[in-house]
Every structure is written in structure tokens, then in C-alpha cells.
C-alpha positions in Angstrom: 6.8 147.9 -35.0 7.5 144.2 -34.9 9.3 143.7 -38.2 12.9 142.6 -38.3 15.6 145.2 -39.2 16.6 143.4 -42.4 17.0 145.9 -45.2 14.3 144.4 -47.4 11.5 143.1 -45.2 9.6 140.1 -46.5 5.9 140.7 -46.8 3.3 138.1 -47.2 0.2 139.6 -48.8 -2.9 137.7 -47.6 -5.6 137.7 -50.2 -8.6 135.8 -51.6 -9.8 133.5 -48.8 -13.2 131.8 -48.5 -15.5 134.8 -48.0 -18.2 136.2 -50.3 -15.8 139.0 -51.2 -13.0 136.7 -52.4 -12.7 138.3 -55.9 -12.4 141.8 -54.6 -9.8 140.7 -52.1 -7.7 139.1 -54.9 -7.8 142.4 -56.8 -6.8 144.3 -53.6 -4.1 141.9 -52.9 -2.6 142.0 -56.4 -2.5 145.8 -56.4 -1.0 146.1 -53.0 1.6 143.4 -53.8 2.6 145.3 -56.9 2.9 148.6 -55.1 5.0 147.0 -52.3 7.4 145.5 -54.8 7.9 149.0 -56.3 8.6 150.2 -52.8 11.4 147.7 -52.4 9.8 145.0 -50.3 10.2 141.2 -51.0 6.6 140.2 -51.5 4.8 136.9 -51.7 1.1 136.6 -52.5 -0.7 134.1 -50.4 -4.2 132.9 -51.2 -5.5 132.3 -47.7 -6.8 128.8 -47.3 -7.0 126.1 -44.6 -3.2 125.7 -44.9 -2.5 129.3 -44.1 -0.6 128.6 -40.9 1.7 126.1 -42.7 2.2 128.4 -45.6 3.3 131.2 -43.3 5.6 128.9 -41.3 7.3 127.9 -44.6 7.6 131.5 -45.9 8.8 133.0 -42.6 7.8 136.5 -43.6 8.5 139.6 -41.4 5.0 140.9 -41.7 1.6 139.9 -43.0 -0.2 142.5 -45.1 -3.9 141.7 -44.7 -5.7 142.3 -47.9 -8.6 140.0 -47.1 -12.2 141.3 -47.0 -15.3 139.9 -45.4 -15.6 137.0 -42.9 -12.5 135.2 -41.7 -10.2 137.9 -43.0 -12.0 141.0 -41.5 -13.7 139.7 -38.4 -10.9 138.9 -36.0 -10.3 135.2 -37.1 -7.2 135.5 -39.2 -6.0 138.2 -36.8 -6.2 135.7 -33.9 -4.2 133.2 -36.0 -1.5 135.8 -36.6 -1.3 136.8 -33.0 -1.0 133.1 -32.1 2.0 132.6 -34.3 3.5 136.0 -33.4 3.6 137.4 -36.9 3.2 141.2 -37.1 0.2 142.1 -39.3 -1.5 145.2 -40.7 -4.8 146.9 -39.9 -7.0 146.3 -36.8 -6.6 143.6 -34.2 -8.8 140.8 -33.0 -11.4 142.7 -30.9 -11.7 145.7 -33.2 -12.1 143.6 -36.2 -14.8 141.4 -34.6 -16.7 144.4 -33.2 -16.7 146.3 -36.5 -17.9 143.3 -38.5 -20.8 142.7 -36.1 -23.0 145.6 -37.2 -25.4 145.4 -34.2 -22.6 145.4 -31.6 -20.7 148.1 -33.5 -23.8 150.4 -33.5 -24.0 149.8 -29.7 -20.5 151.1 -29.4 -21.2 154.1 -31.7 -24.3 155.1 -29.8 -22.5 154.8 -26.4 -19.9 157.3 -27.8 -22.6 159.8 -28.9 -22.4 159.0 -32.6 -25.6 159.3 -34.7 -27.0 155.9 -35.8 -30.3 154.7 -37.3 -32.8 152.4 -35.6 -32.3 148.7 -36.3 -33.2 145.3 -35.0 -31.9 141.8 -35.4 -34.6 139.3 -36.5 -35.0 135.7 -37.6 -35.2 135.6 -41.5 -38.5 133.8 -41.2 -40.0 136.7 -39.3 -38.6 139.2 -41.8 -40.2 137.3 -44.7 -43.5 136.9 -42.9 -44.2 140.6 -42.3 -42.7 144.1 -41.9 -40.5 144.1 -38.8 -40.0 147.8 -39.2 -42.3 150.3 -41.0 -41.0 150.7 -44.6 -38.8 152.0 -45.9 -36.1 149.8 -44.4 -33.0 147.8 -45.4 -32.4 144.1 -44.7 -28.8 143.0 -44.6 -26.5 140.3 -43.0 -25.2 141.4 -39.6 -21.7 140.2 -40.4 -20.8 140.5 -44.1 -19.3 143.6 -45.8 -19.6 145.2 -49.2 -23.3 145.3 -49.6 -23.5 141.5 -50.3 -27.2 140.6 -49.9 -28.7 144.0 -49.2 -32.5 144.4 -49.7 -34.1 147.8 -49.8 -37.9 147.6 -49.0 -39.5 150.7 -50.4 -42.2 152.8 -48.7 -44.9 151.6 -51.0 -44.0 147.9 -50.6 -47.0 145.8 -49.6 -45.1 142.5 -49.1 -42.0 141.9 -47.0 -38.9 140.8 -48.9 -38.1 137.3 -50.1 -34.5 136.6 -49.0 -32.0 134.6 -51.0 -31.0 131.2 -49.8 -27.5 132.4 -48.9 -28.8 134.9 -46.3 -28.1 134.0 -42.7 -30.8 132.8 -40.2 -30.6 136.1 -38.4 -30.5 139.4 -40.3 -30.3 143.1 -39.5 -33.4 145.2 -40.3 -32.4 148.9 -40.4 -34.6 152.0 -40.9 -33.7 153.4 -44.3 -31.5 156.6 -44.0 -32.3 158.8 -46.9 -29.8 161.1 -48.6 -26.3 161.0 -50.0 -23.6 158.5 -49.4 -20.4 160.0 -47.8 -17.3 158.2 -46.6 -14.1 159.1 -44.6 -10.9 157.2 -44.3 -8.9 157.2 -41.1 -5.2 156.6 -41.4 -3.7 156.1 -37.9 -4.7 159.2 -35.9 -5.8 161.3 -38.9 -9.1 161.5 -40.7 -8.2 162.2 -44.4 -11.1 163.8 -46.2 -14.7 163.1 -47.3 -15.9 161.6 -50.5 -19.5 162.1 -51.9 -20.4 158.8 -53.8 -22.9 159.6 -56.5 -24.7 156.6 -58.0 -27.7 155.9 -60.2 -29.9 154.3 -57.6 -28.8 152.0 -54.8 -25.1 151.8 -54.0 -24.8 148.1 -54.3 -21.9 145.6 -54.8 -21.8 146.2 -58.6 -21.7 150.0 -58.3 -19.0 149.8 -55.7 -16.7 147.6 -57.7 -17.5 148.2 -61.4 -15.8 151.0 -63.3 -18.4 153.7 -63.9 -20.8 152.3 -61.4 -20.4 155.3 -59.2 -18.8 158.7 -59.3 -16.6 159.9 -56.5 -16.4 163.6 -55.7 -13.3 164.1 -53.5 -13.2 166.3 -51.5 -17.0 166.3 -51.2 -18.7 169.5 -52.2 -20.7 169.8 -48.9 -21.1 172.5 -46.2 -18.0 172.9 -44.1 -19.8 171.9 -40.8 -21.0 168.6 -42.4 -17.5 167.9 -43.8 -15.9 168.4 -40.4 -18.6 166.3 -38.7 -17.7 163.4 -41.0 -14.0 163.8 -40.1 -14.8 164.0 -36.3 -17.3 161.1 -36.4 -14.9 158.8 -38.3 -12.0 159.4 -35.9 -14.3 158.9 -32.8 -15.7 155.6 -34.3 -12.1 154.4 -35.2 -11.0 155.0 -31.6 -14.2 153.7 -30.0 -13.9 150.3 -31.7 -10.1 150.2 -31.1 -9.2 150.2 -34.8 -5.5 150.4 -35.9 -4.0 151.3 -39.3 -6.6 152.1 -41.9 -10.3 152.2 -41.5 -13.2 153.7 -43.4 -16.5 155.1 -42.0 -19.6 155.2 -44.2 -22.3 157.8 -43.7 -25.7 158.8 -45.0 -26.5 162.5 -45.2 -29.9 164.0 -45.6 -28.9 167.3 -47.1 -32.2 169.0 -46.1 -31.2 168.8 -42.4 -27.7 170.0 -42.1 -25.4 168.2 -39.6 -28.6 166.7 -38.0 -29.1 164.7 -41.2 -25.8 162.8 -40.8 -25.8 159.2 -39.7 -23.0 156.7 -39.3 -23.7 153.4 -41.1 -20.7 151.3 -40.4 -16.9 151.2 -40.2 -14.8 149.0 -42.5 -11.6 147.8 -40.9 -10.2 146.4 -44.2 -11.1 149.0 -46.8 -10.8 148.0 -50.4 -7.4 148.6 -52.0 -8.2 148.5 -55.7 -7.5 151.2 -58.2 -11.1 152.5 -57.9 -11.3 152.1 -54.1 -12.3 154.9 -51.9 -9.5 154.9 -49.4 -6.5 155.0 -51.8 -8.3 157.8 -53.7 -8.7 159.8 -50.4 -5.0 159.2 -49.6 -4.1 160.5 -53.1 -6.3 163.6 -52.5 -4.2 164.5 -49.4 -0.9 163.8 -51.1 -0.2 160.1 -50.2 0.2 158.1 -53.3 -0.7 154.4 -53.5 2.8 153.1 -52.9 3.4 155.4 -49.9 0.0 154.3 -48.5 0.9 150.6 -48.8 4.4 151.3 -47.3 2.8 153.1 -44.4 0.4 150.3 -43.7 3.3 147.8 -43.6 5.4 150.0 -41.4 2.4 150.4 -39.0 2.1 146.6 -38.6 2.5 144.8 -35.3 1.1 142.3 -32.8 -1.1 142.9 -29.7 -3.3 145.3 -31.8 
């Protein structure tokens, strides 16, 4: 633990930032800041911009609570800056953050550790728009953005390939569609907490994830014990394989007609959402860790050389 021994540690909550997930990060940051104040910390909310280094030099906090989501905040970039200035920070370090954010490389690590993943390829967007790169049904998504920003589901009956929005990158991931239910498991340090079954009407997209009533969370998931245990085991193996620290969340698809064989790991989030409707705080609550205690644990887990 790298924080000073002062009685009320000063925490800078890093939030906002320039990514596509800015708004969600601002909500996460505000919620975490409020909880940390209730826990007795001195808290400053910092909207992470190009002047971040100067802001932190002026504030001289004991720890940075990373509530950023998406690129720059979740991909190793801000972690490198914090390592450079020697400021203890929360969640995963440079390498784990960069690896987890790059979906193709993360899947390579998962496969090497025997975790179940679905087939996928990286392809130029022009090629993806010109013809089916994989047989439908398949999903097209950016290789390095989170929160289902710009995800296209190409149905089995689709004759034409997708037309991608201008904001999509030049190279995208095309992934075989994994049918079934959406399950997720949070890892807190060395412990996989529980499993949530996310029930949505249709595709679990950005709106469903962050709008009240967009999805229902059944926690703990009402699924067979062996599938439940497999989620816990896979989440912990994935967390360790990437070298994650603090909190992470593994997302799965489960074809409930095939038992444990129907379970596939989609991705690991190294900066899970920390809003009132977010999955990880809800899982922590389900195992007896309230939101304030979770935020406190994250701060106390902070450090450098992560």
C-alpha cells in the first residue's frame, strides 16, 4: 500500500476524460466520490483532461481513484502517467489494462490459459462492409472500446454486410455470435464474488446497460451449480492471466442447452462501472460488501508497480 499514513488520506477521483464513455465515467466518479467522503476520506473530483499531470501536482493527493472508462483511462495510458509521477492508483496496472482493452490480444491470453472463447478475426472496415468476413450470425465491434459502443449484430438471415458508422475504427473485430444468456462475474482481489444473469429485451447494448429498466439483473443467477462455479473459476483465471489488480468483471455468454460446454468468456473489464445500477457494486452488495465499503477497499488496495 503506497498511501501516506495521514489519518484522512486525500483521494483524487479521476473521472470523465475524453473517451466515448465520458458520461458514464462522470456518473461513476460522482458516486464513488460521495461514498468515499462518507467513509471519511478527503476527496477531490478531477475531470481528466490534458492538464491532468499539472492538476495532480497541485493537489498532491495520497492516491488516485481511477473512475475513468474506455480509452485513455482503461487502456494503460493514465496508469503509465500515474506510475511516472509515483502516485498510488486503483485497479489494474499498465500491462493488464492495455491487454484487457485489446480484445484480440486478451482472447489470445484467455485461450492460452484454457478459457473458452469464440472465433473472431480482425479485419479492415472496408472488407467488413464489402462482404461477410465470417458466416452470419456474427458481431462487429471496435477492438479497443468498452461498453458496447458501436456494436453491430449481423443476423443469420442478413443478405448484406453491415454499414458501419463513421466513428468506427479502420480495423474492427468480427466475432462469431455466441447465442444464449448474458452472465457476469466480478473479481475483487483474489475472490470471485457471484454471478449475475442479465435479462434484457433484445440486444444488451449501451442503452440497456446504463438506463434504468433497460435490463434486469438476477443476482445470484438462477443457473445450475456447475455453470455458476465455472463462471467464478473462469473469471478468477482470466483476472490472473491478464495480471489484473483490484476489481475486474468478466462477461460471459451461456447457451443453456449445452450445460458448461455452452459457456464462453467474451471479455474482462478492468474498470467496471461504479454507478448505482452497475453490476459490480450490486454483486458486492449481494455478498455483504456495501458500496462505501467497496470504495474503501478499492482505495486501500491502491499502489504503484501494478
